[in-house]
C-alpha positions as CSV (number, residue, x, y, z in Angstrom):
1,M,9.6,-32.2,-0.2
2,P,7.4,-35.0,-1.4
3,K,6.1,-37.5,1.1
4,R,8.3,-40.5,1.6
5,I,7.0,-44.1,2.0
6,L,8.6,-45.7,5.0
7,P,9.6,-49.4,5.0
8,L,7.2,-51.4,7.2
9,F,9.9,-52.6,9.5
10,L,10.6,-49.0,10.5
11,L,7.1,-48.1,11.4
12,T,7.4,-49.6,14.9
13,M,10.7,-47.7,15.5
14,L,9.6,-44.1,14.9
15,F,9.5,-43.3,18.6
16,S,12.5,-45.3,19.7
17,I,15.3,-43.5,17.8
18,S,18.1,-42.3,20.0
19,C,21.9,-41.9,20.1
20,S,24.1,-43.9,22.3
21,R,26.2,-42.0,24.8
22,E,29.4,-43.2,23.1
23,D,28.5,-41.8,19.7
24,S,26.4,-38.9,20.8
25,T,27.5,-35.5,19.5
26,D,25.4,-33.6,22.1
27,N,28.4,-32.1,23.7
28,K,30.4,-31.4,20.6
29,T,30.1,-28.1,18.8
30,I,30.7,-28.3,15.1
31,V,32.0,-25.0,13.7
32,I,32.0,-24.5,9.9
33,P,34.7,-22.1,8.7
34,E,33.3,-19.0,7.0
35,N,34.9,-19.8,3.7
36,Q,33.2,-23.3,3.6
37,K,29.6,-22.1,4.3
38,T,28.9,-21.7,0.6
39,P,29.1,-25.0,-1.4
40,L,31.5,-25.5,-4.3
41,T,30.1,-25.3,-7.8
42,P,29.8,-28.5,-9.9
43,S,32.8,-27.3,-11.9
44,Q,34.9,-26.8,-8.7
45,I,33.8,-30.2,-7.4
46,N,34.8,-32.0,-10.6
47,A,38.1,-30.2,-10.6
48,K,38.9,-31.7,-7.3
49,I,37.8,-35.2,-8.4
50,D,39.8,-34.9,-11.5
51,E,42.9,-33.8,-9.5
52,S,42.6,-37.1,-7.5
53,I,42.1,-39.2,-10.6
54,N,45.1,-37.7,-12.3
55,A,47.3,-38.1,-9.3
56,K,46.1,-41.5,-8.0
57,G,44.3,-43.0,-10.9
58,T,41.1,-43.1,-8.9
59,F,38.8,-41.2,-6.6
60,N,36.9,-42.3,-3.5
61,W,34.5,-40.2,-1.4
62,K,36.0,-41.7,1.7
63,N,39.1,-39.6,1.1
64,A,37.2,-36.4,0.4
65,D,36.9,-33.7,3.1
66,S,33.5,-33.0,4.5
67,Y,33.3,-29.7,2.6
68,L,33.7,-31.3,-0.8
69,L,31.3,-34.1,0.2
70,W,28.7,-31.7,1.4
71,S,29.1,-29.5,-1.8
72,A,28.4,-32.6,-3.9
73,V,25.4,-33.5,-1.8
74,V,23.9,-30.0,-2.2
75,N,24.5,-30.2,-5.9
76,G,22.8,-33.6,-6.1
77,N,19.3,-33.1,-4.7
78,N,20.6,-33.4,-1.1
79,V,20.7,-37.2,-1.4
80,V,23.2,-39.1,0.7
81,T,23.9,-42.8,0.7
82,I,25.1,-44.2,4.0
83,G,26.8,-47.5,4.4
84,F,27.0,-48.7,8.0
85,G,28.0,-51.7,10.1
86,N,30.1,-52.9,12.9
87,S,33.2,-53.0,10.7
88,K,34.4,-52.0,7.3
89,T,33.4,-55.4,5.9
90,N,30.0,-55.6,7.7
91,F,27.7,-54.8,4.8
92,E,25.0,-57.5,5.1
93,R,21.9,-57.1,7.3
94,A,21.4,-60.8,7.8
95,K,24.9,-60.9,9.4
96,T,24.4,-57.8,11.6
97,A,22.3,-58.6,14.6
98,N,22.2,-54.9,15.7
99,N,21.5,-53.4,12.2
100,A,18.2,-51.8,13.3
101,K,19.8,-50.3,16.3
102,I,22.7,-48.8,14.3
103,Q,20.3,-47.5,11.6
104,N,18.1,-45.8,14.2
105,E,21.2,-44.3,15.9
106,L,22.3,-42.7,12.6
107,L,18.9,-41.5,11.7
108,G,18.7,-39.9,15.2
109,I,21.9,-37.9,14.4
110,I,20.5,-36.8,11.1
111,M,17.1,-35.7,12.6
112,K,18.9,-33.8,15.3
113,Y,21.2,-31.8,13.1
114,E,18.7,-31.3,10.3
115,D,16.1,-30.4,12.9
116,T,13.3,-32.4,11.1
117,S,11.3,-35.6,11.3
118,L,12.0,-39.1,10.0
119,D,9.6,-38.8,7.1
120,K,11.6,-35.9,5.8
121,V,14.9,-37.6,6.2
122,L,14.6,-41.3,5.2
123,L,14.3,-42.0,1.4
124,S,14.9,-45.8,1.6
125,A,16.4,-48.5,3.6
126,D,17.8,-51.5,1.8
127,S,16.4,-54.9,3.0
128,D,19.5,-56.9,2.3
129,L,22.4,-54.4,2.7
130,N,23.4,-52.2,5.6
131,L,22.7,-49.0,3.8
132,I,20.2,-46.2,3.7
133,D,19.5,-43.3,1.4
134,V,18.6,-40.1,3.2
135,S,18.1,-36.4,2.6
136,I,20.7,-34.0,4.2
137,S,21.1,-30.3,3.6
138,K,23.6,-29.3,6.4
139,Q,27.3,-29.8,6.4
140,E,27.2,-30.2,10.2
141,T,25.1,-33.3,9.8
142,I,27.7,-34.9,7.5
143,I,30.5,-34.0,9.9
144,A,28.5,-35.5,12.9
145,L,27.8,-38.7,11.0
146,R,31.5,-39.2,10.1
147,Q,32.3,-39.2,13.8
148,S,30.3,-42.4,14.3
149,K,32.2,-45.6,14.5
150,Y,29.4,-47.3,12.6
151,I,29.9,-45.4,9.4
152,R,31.5,-47.4,6.6
153,Y,31.0,-44.7,4.0
154,I,29.0,-41.6,3.3
155,E,28.6,-40.6,-0.4
156,P,26.6,-38.2,-2.4
157,G,23.7,-40.3,-3.7
158,D,22.8,-38.2,-6.8
159,Y,25.8,-36.1,-7.8
160,N,26.2,-36.5,-11.6
161,Y,29.9,-36.2,-12.1
162,L,29.9,-37.3,-15.7
163,A,26.9,-35.1,-16.7
164,V,28.8,-32.1,-15.3
165,R,31.9,-33.2,-17.2
166,N,30.0,-33.6,-20.4
167,A,28.4,-30.2,-20.0
168,Q,31.8,-28.7,-19.6
169,Y,33.4,-30.3,-22.6
170,R,30.5,-30.9,-24.9
171,P,28.0,-28.2,-24.0
172,N,25.7,-28.8,-27.0
173,V,25.1,-32.5,-26.2
174,V,21.9,-33.6,-24.4
175,V,23.3,-35.6,-21.5
176,N,20.2,-37.5,-20.5
177,S,19.4,-38.9,-23.9
178,S,19.2,-42.7,-23.7
179,V,20.1,-43.1,-27.3
180,G,23.5,-42.0,-28.5
181,T,27.0,-43.2,-29.1
182,S,28.3,-41.6,-26.0
183,S,26.1,-43.8,-23.8
184,G,26.6,-47.1,-25.7
185,C,23.0,-46.9,-27.1
186,G,21.7,-47.3,-30.6
187,Y,18.9,-49.1,-32.4
188,E,20.8,-49.5,-35.7
189,S,20.6,-52.7,-37.8
190,E,23.3,-53.6,-40.3
191,A,23.7,-56.4,-42.8
192,L,26.6,-58.7,-42.1
193,A,29.5,-59.2,-44.4
194,T,29.7,-62.8,-45.5
195,S,33.2,-63.1,-44.3
196,D,32.1,-62.3,-40.7
197,Y,30.1,-65.5,-40.1
198,T,29.7,-69.1,-41.0
199,T,26.2,-70.8,-41.4
200,V,25.6,-73.9,-39.3
201,T,22.6,-76.1,-38.8
202,P,19.7,-75.4,-38.6
203,N,20.4,-72.0,-40.3
204,A,22.2,-70.0,-37.7
205,K,25.1,-67.6,-38.2
206,V,28.2,-68.2,-36.1
207,P,30.1,-65.0,-35.6
208,W,33.7,-65.0,-36.8
209,T,35.0,-64.2,-33.4
210,F,33.7,-67.5,-32.0
211,Y,36.2,-69.4,-34.0
212,Q,39.0,-67.3,-32.5
213,H,38.0,-68.9,-29.1
214,S,37.2,-72.4,-30.4
215,I,33.6,-72.0,-29.3
216,P,32.0,-74.1,-32.1
217,N,34.3,-77.0,-31.1
218,A,33.3,-76.6,-27.5
219,W,29.6,-77.0,-28.6
220,T,30.4,-80.7,-29.3
221,I,30.8,-81.1,-25.5
222,S,28.7,-78.3,-23.9
223,T,26.0,-75.9,-25.0
224,G,25.3,-74.2,-21.6
225,R,22.3,-76.3,-20.7
226,A,21.1,-76.1,-17.0
227,V,23.2,-73.0,-16.3
228,T,21.5,-69.6,-15.8
229,I,23.2,-66.4,-16.8
230,G,22.1,-63.1,-15.2
231,I,22.6,-60.0,-17.4
232,I,22.5,-56.5,-15.9
233,D,22.1,-53.9,-18.6
234,S,19.4,-51.8,-20.3
235,G,16.9,-54.6,-20.7
236,V,15.9,-56.7,-23.8
237,S,14.1,-55.6,-26.9
238,P,10.4,-56.5,-27.1
239,N,10.9,-56.5,-30.9
240,Q,13.4,-59.4,-31.1
241,S,11.5,-62.7,-30.6
242,L,14.7,-64.8,-30.5
243,L,15.1,-63.1,-27.1
244,G,11.5,-63.6,-26.3
245,S,8.8,-65.9,-27.5
246,N,11.2,-67.8,-29.8
247,F,14.0,-68.2,-27.2
248,N,13.6,-71.9,-27.8
249,N,14.1,-72.0,-31.5
250,G,16.1,-74.4,-33.7
251,L,18.6,-76.4,-31.6
252,S,17.9,-74.3,-28.5
253,T,15.3,-76.2,-26.4
254,G,13.9,-76.6,-22.9
255,R,15.2,-73.3,-21.5
256,S,13.8,-70.0,-20.3
257,I,14.3,-66.2,-20.4
258,Q,13.1,-64.1,-17.5
259,K,13.0,-60.3,-17.9
260,N,13.0,-57.9,-15.0
261,G,12.9,-54.2,-14.6
262,V,14.3,-52.2,-11.7
263,Y,15.2,-48.9,-13.4
264,V,13.2,-45.8,-12.5
265,D,13.3,-43.2,-15.3
266,S,13.1,-40.1,-13.1
267,I,15.5,-37.4,-12.0
268,W,13.9,-37.6,-8.6
269,P,15.3,-40.1,-6.1
270,W,12.0,-40.6,-4.3
271,V,10.2,-41.8,-7.3
272,T,10.0,-45.6,-7.2
273,T,7.9,-46.7,-10.2
274,T,10.0,-48.6,-12.8
275,D,9.7,-48.1,-16.5
276,G,9.4,-51.9,-17.2
277,V,11.7,-54.6,-18.6
278,N,12.1,-53.5,-22.2
279,D,15.4,-52.2,-23.6
280,L,15.1,-48.5,-24.6
281,C,18.8,-48.3,-25.5
282,G,19.7,-51.4,-27.6
283,H,22.8,-52.3,-25.6
284,G,21.2,-54.9,-23.4
285,T,19.7,-56.6,-26.3
286,S,23.1,-57.0,-27.9
287,M,24.6,-58.4,-24.7
288,A,21.8,-61.0,-24.3
289,S,22.2,-62.0,-27.9
290,V,26.0,-62.7,-27.8
291,A,25.7,-64.5,-24.5
292,A,22.8,-66.9,-25.2
293,A,20.8,-66.2,-28.4
294,P,19.3,-69.5,-29.8
295,R,21.0,-71.6,-32.4
296,N,18.1,-70.6,-34.7
297,D,16.6,-71.5,-38.0
298,R,16.1,-67.8,-38.9
299,G,19.5,-67.0,-40.4
300,L,20.5,-64.9,-37.4
301,P,23.6,-64.9,-35.2
302,V,23.7,-67.6,-32.4
303,G,24.9,-66.9,-28.9
304,V,27.9,-68.5,-27.1
305,A,25.8,-70.6,-24.6
306,Y,22.8,-71.2,-26.8
307,N,21.1,-73.6,-24.4
308,A,21.7,-71.6,-21.2
309,D,18.8,-69.9,-19.4
310,L,18.8,-66.1,-19.1
311,V,17.6,-63.7,-16.4
312,T,17.9,-60.1,-17.6
313,Y,17.5,-56.9,-15.7
314,R,16.8,-53.5,-17.0
315,A,18.8,-51.6,-14.4
316,A,19.9,-48.4,-16.2
317,A,19.1,-46.2,-19.2
318,N,22.6,-46.7,-20.7
319,V,26.1,-48.0,-19.9
320,V,27.3,-44.9,-18.0
321,L,26.0,-45.3,-14.4
322,D,25.7,-41.6,-13.5
323,G,23.1,-40.5,-11.0
324,Y,20.9,-42.0,-8.3
325,Q,18.4,-44.0,-10.3
326,E,20.9,-45.9,-12.4
327,Q,23.2,-46.7,-9.5
328,E,20.1,-47.7,-7.4
329,G,18.9,-50.0,-10.2
330,V,22.2,-51.8,-10.5
331,K,22.3,-52.3,-6.8
332,K,18.9,-53.8,-6.9
333,A,19.8,-56.1,-9.8
334,F,22.9,-57.5,-8.2
335,T,21.2,-58.2,-4.9
336,A,18.2,-59.8,-6.7
337,L,20.5,-62.0,-8.8
338,G,22.5,-62.8,-5.6
339,N,19.2,-64.1,-4.0
340,N,18.3,-66.1,-7.1
341,A,19.6,-69.6,-6.4
342,K,19.4,-70.6,-10.1
343,V,21.8,-67.9,-11.3
344,K,25.4,-69.0,-11.4
345,I,26.9,-66.2,-13.6
346,I,26.4,-62.5,-13.7
347,S,27.5,-60.3,-16.6
348,M,27.4,-56.5,-16.6
349,S,28.8,-54.4,-19.4
350,M,28.3,-51.1,-17.7
351,G,30.3,-49.0,-15.3
352,Y,31.5,-45.8,-13.8
353,V,34.7,-43.8,-13.4
354,F,35.0,-44.2,-9.7
355,S,33.5,-46.5,-7.0
356,V,29.9,-46.3,-5.8
357,G,29.5,-47.7,-2.3
358,K,26.0,-49.2,-2.8
359,I,27.1,-51.0,-6.0
360,E,30.2,-52.3,-4.2
361,D,28.0,-53.7,-1.4
362,A,25.6,-55.3,-3.8
363,I,28.5,-57.0,-5.8
364,K,30.0,-58.3,-2.6
365,Y,26.6,-59.6,-1.5
366,A,26.2,-61.5,-4.8
367,Y,29.8,-62.7,-4.7
368,G,29.1,-64.1,-1.2
369,K,26.3,-66.1,-2.7
370,G,28.8,-67.9,-5.0
371,K,28.1,-66.0,-8.2
372,L,30.8,-65.7,-10.9
373,I,30.7,-62.0,-11.9
374,F,32.1,-60.6,-15.2
375,C,32.4,-56.9,-15.7
376,A,33.6,-54.8,-18.7
377,A,37.0,-53.2,-18.3
378,G,35.8,-50.1,-20.1
379,T,35.1,-48.8,-23.6
380,S,36.2,-45.3,-24.4
381,T,33.5,-42.8,-25.0
382,S,33.4,-39.0,-24.6
383,F,33.0,-39.6,-20.9
384,T,35.7,-42.2,-20.1
385,T,38.7,-41.7,-22.4
386,F,40.7,-40.5,-19.4
387,A,40.1,-43.7,-17.3
388,G,41.8,-47.0,-17.2
389,V,39.9,-50.1,-16.1
390,I,36.7,-48.7,-14.8
391,F,34.5,-49.5,-11.8
392,P,33.3,-52.1,-10.9
393,A,35.6,-54.2,-13.1
394,W,38.6,-53.3,-10.9
395,M,37.0,-55.0,-7.8
396,S,38.5,-58.2,-6.5
397,E,35.1,-59.8,-6.6
398,T,34.7,-59.3,-10.3
399,V,36.4,-60.7,-13.4
400,A,37.4,-57.9,-15.7
401,V,37.2,-58.5,-19.5
402,T,38.3,-56.4,-22.4
403,G,38.4,-56.6,-26.2
404,V,41.4,-57.1,-28.6
405,K,42.0,-57.0,-32.3
406,E,42.4,-59.9,-34.6
407,S,46.2,-60.3,-34.6
408,S,49.1,-62.6,-33.9
409,I,50.0,-60.2,-31.1
410,Y,47.8,-58.7,-28.4
411,Q,46.5,-55.2,-29.3
412,A,43.5,-53.5,-27.6
413,C,40.5,-52.8,-29.8
414,D,40.3,-49.2,-30.9
415,V,38.0,-48.2,-28.0
416,C,38.9,-50.8,-25.3
417,H,40.5,-50.2,-21.9
418,T,43.4,-52.3,-20.6
419,G,45.3,-52.5,-17.4
420,S,46.5,-54.7,-14.5
421,K,43.0,-55.5,-13.4
422,V,42.1,-57.2,-16.7
423,D,41.6,-61.0,-16.4
424,F,40.6,-62.1,-19.9
425,T,40.4,-60.8,-23.4
426,V,38.1,-61.5,-26.4
427,V,39.0,-61.1,-30.0
428,M,36.2,-58.8,-31.3
429,Q,37.6,-56.5,-33.9
430,R,38.7,-57.5,-37.4
431,A,42.2,-56.5,-38.5
432,S,41.3,-55.4,-42.0
433,S,37.7,-54.2,-42.0
434,G,37.4,-53.2,-38.4
435,N,34.1,-55.0,-38.1
436,T,33.1,-56.3,-34.7
437,V,30.8,-59.1,-33.5
438,P,27.6,-60.0,-35.3
439,V,24.5,-60.1,-33.0
440,D,20.8,-60.2,-33.3
441,S,19.4,-56.7,-33.8
442,Y,16.9,-54.8,-31.7
443,Y,14.4,-55.6,-34.5
444,E,13.0,-58.9,-35.7
445,N,14.9,-60.7,-38.5
446,Q,17.7,-58.1,-38.5
447,T,21.3,-58.2,-37.6
448,D,23.9,-55.8,-36.2
449,Y,27.5,-55.5,-35.1
450,V,28.6,-54.7,-31.5
451,G,32.1,-54.2,-30.1
452,G,34.1,-52.9,-27.2
453,S,34.7,-54.5,-23.8
454,S,31.0,-54.9,-23.5
455,V,30.7,-57.7,-26.1
456,A,33.9,-59.2,-24.8
457,T,32.4,-59.5,-21.3
458,A,29.1,-61.1,-22.5
459,T,31.1,-63.5,-24.6
460,T,33.2,-64.6,-21.7
461,A,30.2,-65.0,-19.5
462,G,28.8,-67.4,-22.2
463,I,32.1,-69.4,-22.2
464,A,31.8,-69.7,-18.4
465,A,28.3,-71.1,-18.9
466,L,29.7,-73.8,-21.2
467,V,32.3,-74.7,-18.6
468,W,29.9,-74.8,-15.7
469,S,27.3,-76.8,-17.8
470,K,30.0,-79.5,-18.4
471,N,30.9,-79.5,-14.7
472,P,27.7,-78.8,-12.8
473,T,29.1,-79.7,-9.4
474,W,32.0,-77.3,-9.7
475,T,32.3,-74.1,-7.6
476,R,32.9,-70.6,-9.1
477,D,36.6,-70.8,-8.3
478,Q,36.9,-74.1,-10.1
479,V,35.2,-72.7,-13.2
480,L,37.4,-69.6,-13.1
481,T,40.6,-71.7,-12.6
482,K,39.8,-73.9,-15.6
483,M,39.2,-70.8,-17.8
484,R,42.5,-69.3,-16.8
485,Q,44.3,-72.6,-17.5
486,S,42.7,-72.6,-20.9
487,A,43.8,-69.1,-21.8
488,S,46.6,-68.3,-24.2
489,L,48.9,-66.5,-21.7
490,Y,48.5,-68.8,-18.8
491,P,50.4,-69.4,-16.4
492,N,51.7,-65.8,-16.8
493,R,49.5,-62.8,-16.4
494,N,50.1,-59.9,-18.7
495,A,50.1,-56.4,-17.2
496,E,47.5,-55.2,-19.7
497,Y,45.7,-58.3,-21.0
498,G,45.6,-60.6,-18.0
499,Y,45.5,-64.3,-19.0
500,G,44.5,-63.4,-22.6
501,N,42.1,-65.2,-24.8
502,V,40.2,-68.2,-23.4
503,N,40.1,-71.4,-25.6
504,A,36.5,-72.6,-25.0
505,F,37.2,-76.1,-26.3
506,L,40.1,-76.6,-23.9
507,A,38.0,-75.1,-21.1
508,V,35.3,-77.8,-21.5
509,Q,37.7,-80.7,-21.8
């Protein structure tokens, strides 16, 4: 096992780790049945997960027995994520005076049952959240940990459920490829049909969908100035200057774009070197474009909040958050944006089939800092056609958004998920041509189309920036209430489409 680098605050604790009498398992003998000493295969694990999803509509490792949990751990590099605290809602270190004591107690249990030292056990300890990533190989260790009153959750940290599913149903597809339709990636450029945009001063193209939401009318009142949007995605292209050196172009002035990278492109959980800020997928570039591309003089599409500031995070390789490094990256991005006082809105058009504890914690952390969080309800791919509204869009701390077709009645786009957790919709698919939303391409001076719940989410985040810019003293809840009141289905909430399409002009009144 490669050598781990220990957090500095733990170095002084290496010789003080012990278990309290109350939670000690010294006097408890853990017996593993003979038929559970060999781990389940990935196919068997997935079958049990699928059984839960089919029966309940979801799956959570909290409800899995220790044998299934251990089997997934063994099939996932032996990585385990542990969320701890004094209660189920106690996830923040700053609000947990005894967090170091609890952490040491749990590490003591692990070292005892694994019969090894701390440097072989601890992979990382989060500085903001009550969670640690550890290496565990024995089922007895998991059972002993689950007996502690301080455990909020124990999850396999690197079990790739969707990769296994893909291998089962599409055996000839390379799962880890960053570029491909199944992962939401693609570098394509496409010329825009003249019917899909209107040219406005100084020479910017307004996407047809903006008129469906009265966004151009809203610009007479608000353009998003002094509001910062955080985008968690695959990064931003280094080849599109309108999302770089020319972010202030045309009628977009006095604002900034800050690019960050927290994604580690490695199959090994203990590797910590990120691969930078640049988009190697294409998806993140499209999301940044629709949310806040400049009202430019280059003849390219403008974004919804064209005078808003942007803080972008390359947090994952693609939109399907499968595996340790992508989930860890998203966790880091949410906590960092939560700690960024300038950021008011967070938009993430990525997700997963079932909940991930560390991402839940990070979202709750950012939410606790007053952030308004928009997440995509889901776009059907080869991975997710069987799911409804996906994680984390179903969380109460997030606002779920999906896409609908251009129509007098509500109809989901061809690949968009709907359901009771949806809050808003965005018209993003043409009725006749099927064309979606024009955006700035990955490449300089080129355009593209992007669709699904992804573009709907980034569009809605942009509208929220218009509202908040008009009302800078408002809270998150006031902004969200105004958006709901301005939506076409308000005050009723549709079972599939929430409050429907937001009228941006009404929202900024």
